[in-house]
All heavy atoms as an XYZ file, in Angstrom:
719
protein
N     -45.704    -51.016    -42.779
C     -44.817    -50.895    -43.923
C     -44.885    -52.182    -44.735
O     -44.733    -53.265    -44.199
C     -43.386    -50.624    -43.434
C     -42.412    -50.411    -44.545
S     -40.728    -50.075    -44.008
C     -40.917    -48.492    -43.253
N     -45.086    -52.072    -46.015
C     -45.153    -53.232    -46.895
C     -43.801    -53.475    -47.541
O     -42.870    -52.670    -47.405
C     -46.205    -53.010    -47.997
O     -45.772    -51.933    -48.828
C     -47.576    -52.723    -47.413
N     -43.703    -54.578    -48.241
C     -42.446    -54.912    -48.914
C     -42.090    -53.868    -49.964
O     -40.913    -53.606    -50.218
C     -42.549    -56.284    -49.562
C     -42.615    -57.418    -48.575
C     -42.752    -58.765    -49.264
O     -42.515    -58.850    -50.474
O     -43.100    -59.717    -48.565
N     -43.099    -53.269    -50.585
C     -42.844    -52.260    -51.612
C     -42.229    -50.994    -51.025
O     -41.560    -50.243    -51.721
C     -44.139    -51.896    -52.341
C     -44.699    -53.084    -53.108
O     -43.895    -53.951    -53.515
O     -45.926    -53.147    -53.284
N     -42.448    -50.762    -49.747
C     -41.950    -49.562    -49.089
C     -40.649    -49.800    -48.326
O     -40.202    -48.936    -47.599
C     -43.006    -49.050    -48.110
C     -44.303    -48.660    -48.766
C     -45.384    -48.351    -47.744
O     -45.142    -48.522    -46.538
O     -46.466    -47.935    -48.154
N     -40.026    -50.951    -48.486
C     -38.815    -51.289    -47.769
C     -37.670    -50.403    -48.243
O     -37.245    -50.469    -49.386
C     -38.459    -52.762    -47.997
C     -37.264    -53.301    -47.254
C     -37.534    -53.307    -45.749
C     -36.943    -54.706    -47.708
N     -37.156    -49.544    -47.359
C     -36.049    -48.668    -47.779
C     -34.724    -49.426    -47.752
O     -34.381    -50.078    -46.780
C     -36.057    -47.575    -46.722
C     -36.622    -48.211    -45.512
C     -37.593    -49.266    -46.006
N     -33.992    -49.344    -48.843
C     -32.674    -49.965    -48.922
C     -31.642    -48.875    -49.180
O     -31.809    -48.042    -50.061
C     -32.608    -51.003    -50.049
C     -33.424    -52.260    -49.858
C     -33.319    -53.152    -51.089
C     -32.958    -53.022    -48.639
N     -30.586    -48.918    -48.405
C     -29.515    -47.944    -48.569
C     -28.423    -48.568    -49.420
O     -28.007    -49.696    -49.173
C     -28.949    -47.547    -47.203
C     -29.954    -46.872    -46.316
C     -29.369    -46.601    -44.949
C     -30.468    -46.075    -44.038
N     -30.047    -46.073    -42.651
N     -27.971    -47.834    -50.393
C     -26.924    -48.328    -51.278
C     -25.576    -47.894    -50.702
O     -25.179    -46.747    -50.842
C     -27.132    -47.775    -52.676
C     -26.255    -48.380    -53.713
S     -26.702    -47.720    -55.311
C     -26.873    -49.209    -56.234
N     -24.916    -48.833    -50.017
C     -23.638    -48.530    -49.392
C     -22.611    -49.565    -49.819
O     -22.910    -50.747    -49.899
C     -23.771    -48.568    -47.865
C     -24.723    -47.541    -47.307
C     -24.942    -47.696    -45.818
O     -24.408    -48.642    -45.216
O     -25.660    -46.866    -45.257
N     -21.403    -49.128    -50.071
C     -20.326    -50.036    -50.436
C     -19.459    -49.445    -51.519
O     -19.885    -48.576    -52.284
N     -18.239    -49.933    -51.579
C     -17.281    -49.396    -52.545
C     -17.250    -50.176    -53.850
O     -16.705    -49.711    -54.834
C     -15.880    -49.375    -51.927
C     -15.739    -48.494    -50.689
C     -14.336    -48.612    -50.110
C     -16.054    -47.048    -51.023
N     -17.827    -51.387    -53.838
C     -17.895    -52.172    -55.068
C     -19.224    -52.914    -55.095
O     -19.992    -52.879    -54.143
C     -16.700    -53.123    -55.194
C     -16.588    -54.070    -54.019
O     -17.583    -54.492    -53.447
N     -15.366    -54.418    -53.667
N     -19.489    -53.589    -56.187
C     -20.775    -54.268    -56.375
C     -20.979    -55.352    -55.313
O     -22.086    -55.510    -54.785
C     -20.876    -54.871    -57.799
C     -22.158    -55.667    -57.952
C     -20.809    -53.776    -58.845
N     -19.924    -56.085    -54.984
C     -20.040    -57.140    -53.974
C     -20.427    -56.571    -52.617
O     -21.280    -57.119    -51.921
C     -18.726    -57.924    -53.852
C     -18.429    -58.768    -55.083
O     -19.398    -59.151    -55.772
O     -17.249    -59.040    -55.331
N     -19.817    -55.468    -52.237
C     -20.119    -54.845    -50.950
C     -21.552    -54.319    -50.923
O     -22.254    -54.453    -49.909
C     -19.137    -53.714    -50.660
N     -22.008    -53.741    -52.026
C     -23.390    -53.245    -52.107
C     -24.368    -54.421    -51.993
O     -25.361    -54.352    -51.264
C     -23.612    -52.460    -53.417
C     -25.092    -52.117    -53.609
C     -22.776    -51.194    -53.426
N     -24.065    -55.518    -52.697
C     -24.931    -56.705    -52.649
C     -25.019    -57.257    -51.225
O     -26.106    -57.542    -50.734
C     -24.403    -57.773    -53.607
C     -25.139    -59.082    -53.506
C     -26.410    -59.224    -54.047
C     -24.576    -60.172    -52.848
C     -27.097    -60.419    -53.959
C     -25.261    -61.368    -52.742
C     -26.505    -61.483    -53.301
O     -27.189    -62.665    -53.186
N     -23.872    -57.416    -50.579
C     -23.867    -57.932    -49.203
C     -24.655    -57.014    -48.286
O     -25.413    -57.470    -47.428
C     -22.437    -58.096    -48.696
C     -21.740    -59.295    -49.269
C     -20.368    -59.536    -48.647
O     -20.102    -59.027    -47.547
O     -19.568    -60.248    -49.273
N     -24.500    -55.718    -48.471
C     -25.233    -54.762    -47.651
C     -26.737    -54.908    -47.878
O     -27.523    -54.867    -46.924
C     -24.773    -53.343    -47.968
C     -25.286    -52.337    -46.973
O     -26.034    -52.659    -46.072
N     -24.880    -51.102    -47.142
N     -27.161    -55.079    -49.128
C     -28.586    -55.302    -49.413
C     -29.093    -56.552    -48.704
O     -30.166    -56.555    -48.111
C     -28.839    -55.435    -50.914
C     -28.876    -54.138    -51.676
C     -28.711    -54.125    -53.044
C     -29.083    -52.926    -51.039
C     -28.754    -52.953    -53.760
C     -29.123    -51.744    -51.735
C     -28.956    -51.751    -53.110
N     -28.317    -57.627    -48.782
C     -28.729    -58.888    -48.156
C     -28.903    -58.708    -46.656
O     -29.893    -59.140    -46.071
C     -27.719    -60.018    -48.464
C     -28.026    -61.261    -47.641
C     -27.737    -60.351    -49.942
N     -27.947    -58.045    -46.013
C     -28.043    -57.830    -44.563
C     -29.228    -56.934    -44.202
O     -29.891    -57.147    -43.189
C     -26.744    -57.228    -44.019
C     -25.609    -58.232    -43.939
C     -24.399    -57.994    -44.556
C     -25.755    -59.426    -43.234
C     -23.364    -58.905    -44.487
C     -24.725    -60.337    -43.159
C     -23.535    -60.077    -43.789
O     -22.520    -60.987    -43.717
N     -29.513    -55.923    -45.029
C     -30.650    -55.051    -44.758
C     -31.969    -55.808    -44.886
O     -32.875    -55.629    -44.077
C     -30.649    -53.863    -45.722
C     -29.554    -52.858    -45.448
C     -29.583    -51.731    -46.456
O     -30.627    -51.116    -46.669
N     -28.444    -51.471    -47.088
N     -32.077    -56.648    -45.896
C     -33.311    -57.400    -46.125
C     -33.479    -58.487    -45.071
O     -34.570    -58.697    -44.543
C     -33.324    -58.006    -47.545
C     -33.415    -56.883    -48.569
C     -34.485    -58.983    -47.712
C     -33.186    -57.321    -49.999
N     -32.390    -59.175    -44.737
C     -32.451    -60.280    -43.781
C     -32.714    -59.771    -42.365
O     -33.295    -60.481    -41.539
C     -31.164    -61.085    -43.811
N     -32.278    -58.581    -42.068
C     -32.491    -58.034    -40.727
C     -31.681    -58.798    -39.702
O     -30.487    -59.021    -39.863
N     -32.337    -59.214    -38.629
C     -31.665    -59.891    -37.522
C     -31.440    -61.373    -37.762
O     -30.816    -62.034    -36.945
C     -32.471    -59.719    -36.228
C     -32.494    -58.267    -35.766
O     -31.581    -57.517    -36.163
O     -33.409    -57.903    -35.013
N     -31.936    -61.913    -38.862
C     -31.793    -63.350    -39.086
C     -30.371    -63.746    -39.445
O     -29.950    -64.858    -39.155
C     -32.742    -63.850    -40.186
O     -32.490    -63.135    -41.388
C     -34.185    -63.687    -39.775
N     -29.628    -62.848    -40.056
C     -28.226    -63.125    -40.381
C     -27.336    -62.220    -39.538
O     -27.399    -61.002    -39.653
C     -27.928    -62.870    -41.867
C     -28.550    -63.806    -42.871
C     -28.174    -63.371    -44.286
C     -28.112    -65.231    -42.641
N     -26.522    -62.831    -38.704
C     -25.600    -62.086    -37.852
C     -24.180    -62.379    -38.294
O     -23.721    -63.508    -38.196
C     -25.789    -62.488    -36.384
C     -27.175    -62.190    -35.844
C     -27.456    -60.702    -35.756
O     -26.572    -59.908    -35.508
N     -28.697    -60.326    -35.995
N     -23.481    -61.369    -38.768
C     -22.110    -61.550    -39.240
C     -21.134    -61.311    -38.107
O     -21.305    -60.388    -37.304
C     -21.816    -60.593    -40.382
N     -20.108    -62.146    -38.053
C     -19.038    -61.953    -37.097
C     -17.941    -61.097    -37.709
O     -18.066    -60.579    -38.819
N     -16.843    -60.933    -37.007
C     -15.721    -60.156    -37.506
C     -15.083    -60.868    -38.696
O     -14.780    -62.053    -38.638
C     -14.677    -59.960    -36.411
C     -15.212    -59.128    -35.258
O     -16.127    -58.320    -35.505
O     -14.720    -59.291    -34.131
N     -14.875    -60.121    -39.766
C     -14.214    -60.638    -40.970
C     -14.852    -61.921    -41.497
O     -14.169    -62.822    -41.963
C     -12.720    -60.873    -40.706
C     -12.010    -59.595    -40.359
O     -12.334    -58.534    -40.890
N     -11.053    -59.682    -39.467
N     -16.161    -62.007    -41.415
C     -16.884    -63.186    -41.877
C     -17.607    -62.828    -43.168
O     -18.327    -61.834    -43.225
C     -17.879    -63.637    -40.803
C     -18.448    -64.998    -41.016
C     -19.301    -65.453    -39.836
O     -19.776    -64.617    -39.068
O     -19.486    -66.668    -39.723
N     -17.409    -63.641    -44.202
C     -18.033    -63.349    -45.492
C     -19.520    -63.697    -45.455
O     -19.987    -64.449    -44.592
C     -17.337    -64.132    -46.604
O     -17.661    -65.502    -46.501
N     -20.243    -63.180    -46.415
C     -21.670    -63.450    -46.512
C     -21.914    -64.940    -46.701
O     -22.821    -65.510    -46.103
C     -22.279    -62.658    -47.668
C     -23.763    -62.859    -47.925
C     -24.572    -62.420    -46.712
C     -24.202    -62.110    -49.157
N     -21.082    -65.583    -47.499
C     -21.228    -67.024    -47.734
C     -21.070    -67.791    -46.422
O     -21.832    -68.711    -46.149
C     -20.201    -67.507    -48.749
C     -20.328    -68.974    -49.072
C     -19.322    -69.422    -50.122
O     -18.568    -68.627    -50.649
N     -19.331    -70.699    -50.423
N     -20.102    -67.406    -45.596
C     -19.901    -68.072    -44.314
C     -21.101    -67.876    -43.395
O     -21.525    -68.797    -42.699
C     -18.636    -67.544    -43.615
C     -17.370    -67.913    -44.361
O     -17.392    -68.887    -45.133
O     -16.350    -67.213    -44.165
N     -21.652    -66.680    -43.397
C     -22.813    -66.380    -42.559
C     -24.011    -67.215    -42.986
O     -24.706    -67.802    -42.150
C     -23.158    -64.870    -42.615
C     -24.450    -64.581    -41.897
C     -22.028    -64.050    -42.026
N     -24.241    -67.309    -44.291
C     -25.375    -68.080    -44.804
C     -25.178    -69.569    -44.512
O     -26.119    -70.253    -44.089
C     -25.568    -67.827    -46.313
C     -26.599    -68.774    -46.910
C     -25.978    -66.384    -46.553
N     -23.962    -70.073    -44.688
C     -23.694    -71.487    -44.399
C     -23.905    -71.788    -42.922
O     -24.480    -72.819    -42.570
C     -22.263    -71.848    -44.810
C     -22.072    -71.958    -46.292
C     -20.622    -72.188    -46.692
O     -19.741    -72.288    -45.803
O     -20.363    -72.267    -47.901
N     -23.445    -70.901    -42.057
C     -23.636    -71.093    -40.617
C     -25.121    -71.087    -40.264
O     -25.595    -71.910    -39.482
C     -22.886    -70.016    -39.828
C     -23.009    -70.192    -38.320
C     -22.133    -69.226    -37.540
N     -21.958    -67.916    -38.126
C     -22.713    -66.853    -37.821
N     -23.675    -66.962    -36.939
N     -22.488    -65.687    -38.400
N     -25.865    -70.171    -40.885
C     -27.305    -70.098    -40.634
C     -28.002    -71.381    -41.072
O     -28.881    -71.892    -40.367
C     -27.900    -68.887    -41.358
C     -29.345    -68.654    -40.999
O     -29.639    -68.527    -39.789
O     -30.192    -68.616    -41.922
N     -27.603    -71.942    -42.206
C     -28.183    -73.203    -42.683
C     -27.847    -74.355    -41.734
O     -28.693    -75.201    -41.456
C     -27.695    -73.521    -44.097
C     -28.282    -72.629    -45.165
C     -29.780    -72.759    -45.283
O     -30.304    -73.885    -45.230
O     -30.438    -71.711    -45.418
N     -26.616    -74.385    -41.247
C     -26.222    -75.434    -40.301
C     -27.031    -75.332    -39.013
O     -27.453    -76.357    -38.450
C     -24.727    -75.337    -39.978
C     -23.841    -75.768    -41.110
C     -22.374    -75.608    -40.759
C     -21.478    -75.948    -41.927
N     -20.045    -75.751    -41.605
N     -27.271    -74.109    -38.552
C     -28.066    -73.909    -37.330
C     -29.486    -74.397    -37.552
O     -30.056    -75.099    -36.707
C     -28.034    -72.430    -36.904
C     -26.650    -72.076    -36.362
C     -29.109    -72.125    -35.876
C     -26.443    -70.599    -36.095
N     -30.077    -74.062    -38.682
C     -31.437    -74.516    -38.988
C     -31.494    -76.040    -39.058
O     -32.437    -76.654    -38.563
C     -31.926    -73.910    -40.296
C     -32.268    -72.447    -40.199
C     -32.726    -71.907    -41.535
C     -33.006    -70.419    -41.449
N     -33.379    -69.845    -42.744
N     -30.482    -76.642    -39.672
C     -30.422    -78.090    -39.793
C     -30.307    -78.747    -38.412
O     -30.991    -79.734    -38.125
C     -29.258    -78.496    -40.686
C     -29.253    -79.959    -41.008
O     -30.246    -80.654    -40.832
N     -28.136    -80.451    -41.492
N     -29.455    -78.196    -37.563
C     -29.305    -78.738    -36.205
C     -30.605    -78.626    -35.419
O     -30.991    -79.559    -34.702
C     -28.186    -78.017    -35.458
C     -26.778    -78.514    -35.701
C     -25.772    -77.613    -34.996
C     -26.609    -79.934    -35.220
N     -31.288    -77.496    -35.526
C     -32.558    -77.315    -34.817
C     -33.598    -78.332    -35.282
O     -34.356    -78.868    -34.469
C     -33.087    -75.893    -35.015
C     -32.321    -74.862    -34.225
C     -32.891    -73.471    -34.421
C     -32.132    -72.446    -33.607
N     -32.646    -71.081    -33.785
N     -33.617    -78.602    -36.580
C     -34.562    -79.588    -37.103
C     -34.226    -80.985    -36.584
O     -35.109    -81.744    -36.192
C     -34.545    -79.571    -38.632
C     -35.581    -80.479    -39.243
C     -35.659    -80.314    -40.738
C     -36.737    -81.237    -41.268
N     -37.039    -80.998    -42.668
N     -32.923    -81.335    -36.567
C     -32.501    -82.628    -36.042
C     -32.874    -82.762    -34.570
O     -33.299    -83.839    -34.131
C     -30.983    -82.805    -36.201
C     -30.537    -83.032    -37.620
C     -29.016    -83.121    -37.721
O     -28.292    -82.872    -36.771
N     -28.543    -83.492    -38.900
N     -32.731    -81.688    -33.817
C     -33.083    -81.705    -32.395
C     -34.573    -81.957    -32.216
O     -34.980    -82.760    -31.378
C     -32.639    -80.393    -31.711
C     -31.110    -80.370    -31.586
C     -33.295    -80.223    -30.351
C     -30.538    -79.046    -31.124
N     -35.398    -81.294    -33.010
C     -36.843    -81.493    -32.922
C     -37.235    -82.932    -33.238
O     -38.072    -83.524    -32.553
C     -37.570    -80.540    -33.873
C     -37.531    -79.099    -33.438
C     -38.180    -78.174    -34.462
O     -38.828    -78.670    -35.411
O     -38.022    -76.958    -34.320
N     -36.634    -83.495    -34.283
C     -36.932    -84.876    -34.669
C     -36.520    -85.830    -33.563
O     -37.252    -86.763    -33.206
C     -36.228    -85.230    -36.003
C     -36.279    -86.717    -36.288
C     -36.846    -84.443    -37.150
N     -35.350    -85.607    -32.991
C     -34.846    -86.466    -31.929
C     -35.710    -86.370    -30.674
O     -35.983    -87.384    -30.020
C     -33.394    -86.095    -31.613
C     -32.546    -87.136    -30.927
C     -32.590    -88.465    -31.655
C     -31.105    -86.646    -30.824
N     -36.165    -85.176    -30.343
C     -37.046    -85.014    -29.195
C     -38.346    -85.775    -29.391
O     -38.882    -86.368    -28.452
C     -37.325    -83.521    -28.936
C     -36.142    -82.795    -28.349
C     -36.352    -81.294    -28.262
O     -37.121    -80.705    -29.031
N     -35.653    -80.661    -27.338
N     -38.871    -85.758    -30.610
C     -40.100    -86.509    -30.905
C     -39.855    -88.004    -30.757
O     -40.699    -88.729    -30.218
C     -40.599    -86.175    -32.309
N     -38.693    -88.482    -31.216
C     -38.361    -89.902    -31.082
C     -38.263    -90.296    -29.607
O     -38.711    -91.372    -29.220
C     -37.030    -90.211    -31.769
C     -37.099    -90.355    -33.244
C     -35.723    -90.753    -33.792
C     -35.719    -90.865    -35.271
N     -34.380    -91.251    -35.793
N     -37.673    -89.435    -28.815
C     -37.515    -89.731    -27.379
C     -38.875    -89.848    -26.714
O     -39.118    -90.735    -25.896
C     -36.642    -88.658    -26.696
C     -35.202    -88.763    -27.192
C     -36.686    -88.785    -25.181
C     -34.304    -87.621    -26.769
N     -39.789    -88.937    -27.066
C     -41.132    -88.981    -26.468
C     -41.880    -90.255    -26.840
O     -42.644    -90.801    -26.052
C     -41.938    -87.757    -26.910
C     -41.568    -86.486    -26.200
C     -42.575    -85.380    -26.460
N     -42.699    -85.036    -27.873
C     -41.973    -84.108    -28.498
N     -41.043    -83.462    -27.845
N     -42.172    -83.846    -29.775
N     -41.660    -90.762    -28.046
C     -42.369    -91.950    -28.514
C     -41.733    -93.255    -28.036
O     -42.411    -94.278    -27.979
C     -42.432    -91.960    -30.044
C     -43.308    -90.867    -30.614
C     -43.289    -90.896    -32.128
C     -44.107    -89.749    -32.696
N     -44.059    -89.735    -34.164
N     -40.452    -93.214    -27.716
C     -39.725    -94.435    -27.344
C     -40.147    -94.923    -25.968
O     -40.285    -94.166    -25.031
C     -38.212    -94.170    -27.356
C     -37.381    -95.383    -27.085
C     -37.622    -96.502    -28.076
O     -37.609    -96.249    -29.294
O     -37.843    -97.650    -27.612
N     -40.351    -96.231    -25.852
C     -40.809    -96.829    -24.599
C     -39.659    -97.449    -23.800
O     -39.734    -97.541    -22.591
C     -41.873    -97.878    -24.878
C     -43.120    -97.272    -25.497
C     -44.181    -98.316    -25.731
C     -45.263    -97.776    -26.608
N     -46.414    -97.281    -25.986
N     -38.615    -97.868    -24.489
C     -37.519    -98.520    -23.794
C     -36.560    -97.489    -23.206
O     -36.105    -96.578    -23.890
C     -36.740    -99.434    -24.752
C     -37.549   -100.599    -25.253
C     -36.718   -101.512    -26.135
O     -35.505   -101.423    -26.154
N     -37.402   -102.377    -26.864
N     -36.265    -97.665    -21.928
C     -35.437    -96.714    -21.206
C     -34.023    -96.633    -21.772
O     -33.464    -95.543    -21.922
C     -35.392    -97.066    -19.709
C     -34.584    -96.116    -18.840
C     -35.175    -94.723    -18.893
C     -34.504    -96.623    -17.420
N     -33.438    -97.783    -22.087
C     -32.059    -97.768    -22.587
C     -31.956    -97.029    -23.935
O     -30.983    -96.336    -24.195
C     -31.473    -99.173    -22.683
C     -32.250   -100.070    -23.608
O     -33.407    -99.798    -23.928
N     -31.634   -101.154    -24.039
N     -32.965    -97.148    -24.763
C     -32.972    -96.448    -26.046
C     -33.182    -94.957    -25.809
O     -32.540    -94.111    -26.458
C     -34.047    -97.018    -26.991
C     -34.122    -96.228    -28.283
C     -33.785    -98.490    -27.276
N     -34.045    -94.603    -24.855
C     -34.261    -93.203    -24.507
C     -32.961    -92.567    -24.020
O     -32.652    -91.428    -24.382
C     -35.324    -93.070    -23.412
C     -36.733    -93.230    -23.886
C     -37.733    -93.065    -22.737
O     -37.356    -93.061    -21.567
N     -38.989    -92.932    -23.085
N     -32.213    -93.294    -23.210
C     -30.963    -92.761    -22.690
C     -29.953    -92.539    -23.828
O     -29.243    -91.537    -23.854
C     -30.392    -93.704    -21.630
C     -31.231    -93.710    -20.357
S     -30.705    -94.913    -19.133
C     -29.059    -94.361    -18.773
N     -29.904    -93.462    -24.766
C     -29.008    -93.326    -25.910
C     -29.394    -92.107    -26.746
O     -28.542    -91.318    -27.157
C     -29.064    -94.593    -26.763
C     -28.199    -94.555    -27.984
C     -28.361    -95.826    -28.806
C     -27.615    -95.693    -30.118
N     -27.886    -96.792    -31.025
N     -30.702    -91.945    -26.988
C     -31.189    -90.809    -27.757
C     -30.948    -89.492    -27.017
O     -30.624    -88.478    -27.634
C     -32.671    -90.982    -28.092
C     -33.020    -92.118    -29.054
C     -34.534    -92.262    -29.184
C     -32.377    -91.911    -30.411
N     -31.099    -89.502    -25.691
C     -30.841    -88.303    -24.900
C     -29.374    -87.887    -24.977
O     -29.056    -86.698    -25.008
C     -31.246    -88.510    -23.431
C     -32.690    -88.171    -23.195
O     -33.217    -87.220    -23.770
N     -33.340    -88.945    -22.351
N     -28.488    -88.861    -25.024
C     -27.060    -88.570    -25.154
C     -26.787    -87.904    -26.500
O     -26.042    -86.928    -26.588
C     -26.250    -89.864    -25.012
C     -24.768    -89.661    -25.022
C     -24.048    -90.979    -24.794
C     -22.540    -90.766    -24.813
N     -21.805    -92.024    -24.666
N     -27.409    -88.449    -27.539
C     -27.258    -87.861    -28.879
C     -27.852    -86.451    -28.919
O     -27.274    -85.532    -29.515
C     -27.942    -88.761    -29.904
C     -27.716    -88.365    -31.332
C     -28.376    -89.331    -32.308
O     -28.613    -90.498    -31.954
O     -28.650    -88.892    -33.442
N     -28.995    -86.275    -28.251
C     -29.643    -84.969    -28.194
C     -28.741    -83.949    -27.502
O     -28.610    -82.811    -27.952
C     -30.983    -85.084    -27.453
C     -31.776    -83.801    -27.244
C     -32.189    -83.208    -28.581
C     -32.992    -84.059    -26.374
N     -28.116    -84.362    -26.430
C     -27.235    -83.457    -25.695
C     -26.062    -83.021    -26.570
O     -25.682    -81.847    -26.550
C     -26.730    -84.141    -24.432
C     -25.944    -83.227    -23.518
C     -25.586    -83.924    -22.234
C     -24.810    -82.976    -21.325
N     -24.461    -83.596    -20.062
N     -25.495    -83.936    -27.345
C     -24.372    -83.572    -28.217
C     -24.824    -82.595    -29.312
O     -24.087    -81.686    -29.670
C     -23.726    -84.815    -28.810
O     -24.566    -85.429    -29.745
N     -26.044    -82.782    -29.845
C     -26.551    -81.856    -30.845
C     -26.779    -80.473    -30.254
O     -26.464    -79.453    -30.885
C     -27.868    -82.379    -31.453
C     -27.770    -83.560    -32.409
C     -29.167    -84.006    -32.836
C     -26.936    -83.207    -33.627
N     -27.303    -80.421    -29.034
C     -27.529    -79.133    -28.369
C     -26.202    -78.441    -28.088
O     -26.086    -77.220    -28.231
C     -28.316    -79.309    -27.078
C     -29.787    -79.584    -27.331
C     -30.565    -79.674    -26.031
C     -32.036    -79.891    -26.277
N     -32.813    -79.959    -25.019
N     -25.179    -79.190    -27.711
C     -23.853    -78.609    -27.487
C     -23.286    -78.036    -28.787
O     -22.691    -76.956    -28.786
C     -22.892    -79.627    -26.886
C     -23.206    -79.935    -25.434
O     -23.840    -79.151    -24.748
N     -22.742    -81.085    -24.960
N     -23.464    -78.779    -29.876
C     -22.991    -78.298    -31.176
C     -23.713    -77.011    -31.578
O     -23.092    -76.084    -32.126
C     -23.192    -79.367    -32.242
N     -24.995    -76.942    -31.271
C     -25.768    -75.741    -31.590
C     -25.282    -74.548    -30.766
O     -25.158    -73.435    -31.277
C     -27.253    -75.997    -31.341
C     -28.212    -74.862    -31.653
C     -28.145    -74.507    -33.130
C     -29.629    -75.239    -31.275
N     -24.990    -74.763    -29.504
C     -24.503    -73.687    -28.639
C     -23.155    -73.174    -29.086
O     -22.854    -71.985    -28.944
C     -24.428    -74.163    -27.188
C     -25.759    -74.296    -26.519
C     -25.651    -74.802    -25.081
O     -24.532    -74.818    -24.536
O     -26.692    -75.155    -24.523
N     -22.311    -74.044    -29.631
C     -20.988    -73.625    -30.080
C     -21.056    -72.723    -31.284
O     -20.144    -71.937    -31.530
C     -20.138    -74.860    -30.399
C     -19.724    -75.632    -29.167
C     -18.968    -76.913    -29.515
O     -18.659    -77.129    -30.710
O     -18.674    -77.663    -28.575
N     -22.132    -72.828    -32.057
C     -22.277    -71.973    -33.235
C     -22.741    -70.624    -32.775
O     -22.559    -69.620    -33.244
C     -23.263    -72.569    -34.212
C     -22.787    -73.849    -34.798
S     -23.875    -74.391    -36.089
C     -22.732    -75.241    -37.118
């Protein structure tokens, strides 16, 4: 199936609801909405998750390159807090 063949269902009682429904259909599993969560909240949460994952990757690279044990331990502590923050989301 190509992008031109993507079926979209027009559902909703107003333009905002139809728009949000389109966004969720196009995004698929990448955007997961919670109970009573607006589209803006979902997108902001998704951006924060992406940002945290990028910070974690950068920090892991720094840890691998660092030679001093005390600095590695400090970076590992920071890494653990970032991973905890990611899990809470």
